[in-house]
C-alpha positions in Angstrom: 17.8 -97.0 151.8 14.4 -97.7 150.2 13.3 -94.1 150.9 16.4 -92.8 149.2 15.8 -95.0 146.1 12.2 -93.9 145.9 13.3 -90.3 145.6 15.8 -91.2 142.8 13.3 -93.1 140.8 11.0 -90.1 140.7 13.1 -89.1 137.7 11.9 -91.8 135.4 8.4 -91.4 136.6 8.5 -87.6 135.9 10.0 -88.3 132.5 7.3 -90.8 131.7 4.6 -88.3 132.8 5.7 -86.0 130.0 6.7 -88.8 127.5 5.5 -88.6 124.0 7.0 -89.5 120.7 7.9 -86.0 119.6 11.2 -84.4 120.5 11.3 -82.6 123.9 11.6 -78.8 124.1 15.3 -78.8 124.8 18.1 -81.3 125.2 21.9 -81.2 124.6 25.3 -82.5 125.6 28.4 -80.3 125.6 32.0 -80.1 126.8 33.6 -76.8 127.8 37.0 -75.5 129.0 36.6 -73.0 131.8 39.4 -70.6 132.9 39.0 -68.7 136.1 41.0 -66.2 138.1 42.5 -67.1 141.5 41.9 -64.3 144.0 44.3 -65.5 146.6 47.8 -64.2 147.3 51.3 -65.6 147.3 50.7 -67.8 150.3 48.2 -69.9 148.4 49.1 -69.3 144.7 52.6 -70.6 144.1 52.7 -70.6 140.3 49.6 -69.3 138.6 46.9 -66.6 138.9 44.3 -68.7 137.0 43.1 -72.2 136.8 41.5 -74.3 134.0 39.0 -77.1 134.2 37.1 -79.3 131.7 33.4 -79.4 132.4 30.8 -81.8 130.8 27.5 -79.9 130.3 24.1 -81.6 130.3 20.9 -80.0 129.0 17.3 -81.2 129.1 13.8 -79.8 129.8 10.5 -81.5 130.2 7.4 -80.5 132.2 8.9 -81.2 135.6 12.6 -81.9 135.1 15.4 -79.7 133.7 19.2 -79.6 133.3 20.8 -76.4 132.0 24.6 -76.7 132.0 25.8 -75.8 135.5 22.5 -76.5 137.1 19.4 -78.7 137.1 16.4 -79.7 139.2 12.8 -80.4 139.6 10.3 -77.6 138.8 6.6 -76.9 138.9 4.8 -74.0 137.3 2.1 -72.6 139.7 0.7 -70.3 137.1 1.9 -68.1 134.3 3.9 -65.9 136.6 5.2 -68.1 139.4 7.4 -71.2 139.5 8.9 -73.2 142.3 11.8 -75.6 142.0 14.3 -77.6 143.9 17.7 -77.1 142.2 21.3 -78.1 142.3 24.1 -76.0 140.9 27.8 -76.5 140.3 29.8 -73.9 142.2 33.5 -73.6 141.6 36.1 -72.8 144.2 38.9 -71.5 142.1 42.0 -72.4 144.0 45.3 -73.7 142.5 45.3 -77.1 140.9 47.9 -78.4 143.4 45.3 -78.1 146.2 42.0 -78.9 144.6 42.3 -82.7 145.0 42.9 -82.3 148.8 40.4 -79.5 149.5 37.7 -80.5 147.0 35.5 -77.4 147.5 34.1 -77.3 144.0 30.8 -78.9 144.5 27.1 -79.0 143.7 25.0 -76.9 146.1 21.3 -77.5 146.5 18.2 -75.7 147.7 14.7 -74.3 146.8 14.1 -71.7 144.2 11.2 -69.3 143.7 10.9 -67.7 140.3 8.7 -64.7 139.3 8.3 -64.2 135.5 8.4 -60.5 134.7 7.9 -61.4 131.0 8.3 -64.7 129.2 12.0 -64.0 128.8 12.8 -62.0 132.0 12.9 -63.6 135.5 13.5 -62.8 139.1 14.8 -65.8 141.2 15.2 -66.1 144.9 17.2 -69.1 146.2 18.3 -70.4 149.5 21.3 -72.7 148.8 23.3 -75.1 151.0 26.7 -76.6 150.7 27.2 -80.3 151.6 29.0 -79.0 154.8 26.0 -77.0 155.8 27.1 -73.5 155.0 24.1 -71.6 153.6 23.7 -68.6 151.4 20.9 -66.8 149.5 20.8 -65.6 145.9 18.6 -62.8 144.5 19.0 -62.8 140.7 17.7 -61.2 137.5 18.0 -63.6 134.5 17.1 -63.1 130.9 16.6 -65.6 128.0 16.7 -63.9 124.6 16.7 -65.7 121.2 17.8 -64.0 118.0 17.6 -66.5 115.1 20.6 -68.8 115.7 21.8 -66.9 118.8 20.7 -67.5 122.4 21.7 -65.0 125.1 21.2 -65.5 128.9 22.5 -62.5 130.9 22.2 -62.5 134.7 23.0 -60.4 137.7 23.1 -61.9 141.2 23.3 -60.6 144.8 24.7 -63.3 147.1 24.2 -63.1 150.8 26.7 -65.3 152.6 27.0 -66.3 156.3 30.2 -66.1 158.3 30.7 -69.9 158.0 30.6 -69.7 154.2 33.2 -66.8 154.0 35.4 -68.5 156.6 35.5 -71.7 154.6 35.9 -70.4 151.1 37.9 -67.2 151.6 39.6 -67.9 155.0 40.2 -71.7 154.6 39.5 -71.9 158.3 39.9 -75.7 158.3 43.6 -75.1 157.6 44.2 -71.6 159.0 41.6 -71.2 161.8 40.8 -67.8 160.3 37.2 -66.6 161.0 35.5 -64.1 158.7 32.2 -62.2 158.9 29.3 -62.7 156.5 28.5 -60.3 153.6 27.0 -59.7 150.2 28.9 -60.0 146.9 27.8 -59.1 143.4 28.0 -61.2 140.2 27.2 -60.3 136.5 27.6 -62.7 133.6 26.2 -64.1 130.4 25.8 -67.6 128.9 25.7 -67.8 125.1 24.8 -70.5 122.6 25.2 -70.1 118.8 23.9 -72.5 116.2 26.7 -73.5 113.8 25.2 -76.2 111.7 22.7 -79.1 112.1 22.9 -80.1 115.8 26.3 -78.5 116.4 26.4 -75.4 118.7 29.1 -73.1 120.0 28.9 -72.6 123.8 30.6 -69.6 125.4 30.1 -67.5 128.5 31.6 -65.8 131.6 31.0 -63.9 134.8 32.6 -61.3 137.1 32.2 -61.2 140.9 33.0 -58.2 143.0 33.8 -59.4 146.6 32.6 -57.5 149.6 34.8 -56.2 152.5 34.2 -59.2 154.7 35.7 -61.6 152.1 38.5 -59.2 151.2 39.5 -59.0 154.9 40.9 -62.5 154.7 44.7 -62.8 155.0 44.7 -65.0 151.9 42.6 -62.9 149.5 44.8 -60.6 147.3 42.2 -59.5 144.7 38.8 -58.0 145.5 37.2 -59.7 142.5 36.9 -63.1 140.6 36.1 -63.8 137.0 35.8 -66.8 134.7 35.5 -67.4 131.0 34.5 -70.6 129.2 34.0 -72.0 125.7 33.3 -75.3 124.0 31.0 -77.2 121.7 27.7 -79.0 122.1 25.2 -81.2 120.4 21.7 -80.0 120.8 18.2 -80.4 119.3 18.1 -78.3 116.1 16.3 -74.9 116.3 12.5 -75.1 116.4 10.7 -75.8 113.2 7.1 -75.2 112.3 5.9 -78.6 113.6 7.3 -81.3 115.9 8.1 -84.5 114.1 7.6 -87.9 115.6 10.6 -90.1 116.4 11.0 -93.8 116.1 12.9 -94.4 119.3 11.1 -96.1 122.2 11.7 -95.9 126.0 13.6 -98.8 127.6 14.5 -100.4 130.8 18.0 -102.0 131.1 19.1 -104.4 133.8 22.8 -105.1 133.9 25.3 -107.1 136.1 29.0 -106.1 136.0 32.3 -107.3 137.5 35.1 -105.1 138.7 38.6 -105.2 137.2 41.9 -103.4 137.7 42.3 -103.3 133.9 42.2 -99.9 132.1 39.5 -99.1 129.6 41.7 -99.6 126.6 42.8 -103.0 127.9 39.2 -104.1 128.3 38.3 -102.9 124.8 41.3 -104.8 123.5 39.8 -108.1 125.0 41.7 -108.3 128.3 39.8 -109.0 131.5 40.5 -110.2 135.0 38.3 -109.9 138.1 39.7 -108.0 141.1 41.0 -110.0 144.0 37.8 -109.4 146.1 35.4 -110.2 143.3 33.5 -106.9 143.5 30.3 -106.7 141.5 27.4 -104.3 140.8 23.9 -104.6 139.6 22.2 -101.7 137.8 18.9 -100.6 136.4 18.7 -97.7 133.8 15.7 -96.1 132.2 16.1 -94.7 128.6 14.0 -91.6 127.7 13.9 -91.1 123.9 15.2 -87.8 122.6 15.8 -88.2 118.8 16.6 -90.7 116.1 18.8 -88.4 114.1 21.8 -86.2 114.9 24.1 -84.4 112.5 22.0 -86.0 109.7 23.1 -89.5 110.9 20.8 -92.3 112.2 21.8 -92.2 115.9 19.2 -93.0 118.6 19.7 -90.6 121.5 18.3 -91.1 125.0 18.5 -89.4 128.4 19.3 -92.2 130.8 19.1 -92.0 134.6 20.2 -95.1 136.4 20.9 -96.7 139.8 23.7 -99.2 140.6 24.0 -101.3 143.8 27.6 -102.3 144.6 27.9 -105.6 146.4 29.3 -106.0 149.9 32.8 -107.6 150.4 35.3 -108.0 153.1 36.8 -104.6 152.3 33.6 -102.6 151.6 29.9 -102.5 152.5 26.9 -102.1 150.2 27.3 -98.9 148.1 24.7 -96.9 146.2 25.6 -95.2 142.9 23.4 -92.7 141.0 24.0 -91.9 137.3 22.6 -89.7 134.7 23.7 -89.2 131.1 23.0 -89.2 127.4 23.3 -92.5 125.5 23.7 -92.8 121.7 23.1 -96.0 119.7 24.0 -96.8 116.1 22.4 -99.8 114.6 24.6 -101.7 112.1 22.4 -102.5 109.1 22.7 -106.3 109.1 20.1 -109.1 108.8 20.6 -109.6 112.5 20.7 -106.1 114.0 23.7 -105.2 116.2 23.9 -101.9 118.0 26.9 -99.9 119.2 26.3 -97.6 122.2 28.1 -94.9 124.1 27.0 -92.8 127.1 28.4 -89.7 128.8 27.2 -88.1 132.0 27.7 -87.7 135.8 28.0 -90.4 138.5 27.6 -90.0 142.3 28.4 -92.8 144.7 27.6 -92.5 148.4 31.0 -93.9 149.4 33.9 -94.4 147.1 34.4 -98.1 146.2 37.5 -100.0 147.3 38.6 -100.7 143.7 38.2 -97.1 142.7 40.0 -95.7 145.7 42.8 -98.2 145.2 43.3 -97.6 141.5 43.0 -93.8 141.9 45.6 -93.8 144.7 48.0 -95.7 142.4 47.3 -93.5 139.4 47.9 -90.3 141.4 51.1 -91.4 143.1 54.8 -91.0 142.2 55.7 -89.7 138.8 52.2 -90.4 137.5 50.7 -88.1 140.0 48.1 -85.5 139.2 46.9 -83.0 141.7 44.5 -85.2 143.7 44.9 -86.3 147.3 41.8 -88.5 147.5 39.1 -90.1 145.4 35.9 -88.2 144.6 32.3 -89.3 145.1 31.2 -87.3 142.0 32.9 -88.4 138.8 32.4 -88.4 135.0 30.3 -91.4 133.9 30.8 -93.4 130.6 29.1 -96.5 129.3 30.2 -98.4 126.2 28.0 -101.2 124.9 27.3 -103.6 122.0 24.1 -105.6 121.8 22.2 -107.9 119.5 18.4 -108.0 118.8 16.9 -111.2 120.2 14.0 -111.0 117.8 16.3 -111.2 114.8 18.5 -113.9 116.5 15.6 -116.2 117.2 13.4 -115.2 114.2 10.4 -114.1 116.3 8.6 -110.7 116.3 7.6 -111.2 120.0 11.2 -110.4 120.9 11.9 -107.6 118.4 12.2 -105.0 121.2 14.5 -107.1 123.4 18.3 -106.7 123.2 21.1 -108.7 124.9 24.3 -106.9 125.3 27.8 -106.4 126.8 28.8 -103.1 128.4 31.6 -101.4 130.3 30.4 -99.2 133.2 33.1 -96.6 133.8 33.7 -93.7 136.3 36.7 -91.4 136.0 37.9 -87.8 136.5 38.7 -86.8 132.9 42.5 -87.2 133.4 42.6 -84.9 136.4 41.4 -82.0 134.3 38.2 -81.3 136.2 38.0 -79.4 139.5 34.4 -80.6 140.2 35.8 -84.2 140.1 38.6 -83.4 142.6 41.4 -83.4 139.9 41.2 -87.2 140.0 43.2 -89.2 137.5 41.8 -92.7 136.9 38.6 -94.3 138.1 36.9 -97.7 137.9 35.8 -100.1 135.2 33.1 -102.8 135.4 32.5 -105.0 132.3 29.3 -106.9 132.3 26.1 -108.1 130.5 22.6 -106.7 130.3 19.1 -107.2 129.0 17.3 -104.2 127.5 13.6 -104.1 126.8 11.9 -101.3 124.7 8.2 -100.6 124.6 
């Protein structure tokens, strides 16, 4: 357990290694709607030839760490031409909504990447990726990164070499059918586009087209020899580069919180209702806040990148659980003699084993007439955090505590109302109201 935690807390250390009080090269938070074709025939597709999903998009880049929408990872530049990285990327399995909660094949794959820079805006990438079930594949890609005033274009072309196990799982559904397929190579071309609208607001659009090889098309379930997807949405990003980097007033922070589980929904908690669950589940968390900016859309919001770790307590119905979170947190300070801040965070949350209260509430939310398309809870979910805190320096009239805040927060995991394939089409989640101490420096 200690070894796993040490890997996770490399993130704050890497952020600190590149920390300064000017805005980082790239950061952003967006939400897109993705629509994709379903290549399977009548036996799998009862009502629709396409599927739609809501996807939160996180963007960030520092010297060693990056997130770029569907992917992210740790990177190291060997020299001007070569870069190595360990990456994770969201890969969708576009099957009908009715089955996504049971099969849950949309997932983050991971593996090493070697990049050769043809020019500063043209790259060749070689990747060896693995699915959590152990089915490997390799990508050889050309990628571009072109900027024309307010327009950013990222075209790409990829050859993907897949093993027999990969094709059997994703195109033969061998867990259900027993169908075994051969390996092969498919081809994908696509483009990601960002367009600056005004201030920090951007339009995000893109799409891709995949041509399947004969091995995948040999599946009894595959009807079309191709797949495609289109997506669009909006995002808040750092404004386009200016002549000089400005300094920002926000400071890094460490937040330690303790929270208690409840069956109450988020709106009930915000309305003042609270009752602990019958097994008195609790979690303790620590979050690091990496400053990004103190102004967005012309308004005085402090924005942070905030990775965190939460330890769920043991009970008679569950063991100790580990939760890993990363997101963007925004604070607005109410201009009063005693400073009070309102905060909200959005991001991703992964737990090593779904908690009892989450599994119970999700099962209830997805049953009967309330049912979505989910058959089980998901380890990966959307992460939200809402908070209000007060400055202790103002409260006790001492400058020695001007960077210390005492607050109340709601730690929330959910599946965006069953609208996200990557979250297993889960409806519902878990809520943990609690208290925290936050120290800036």
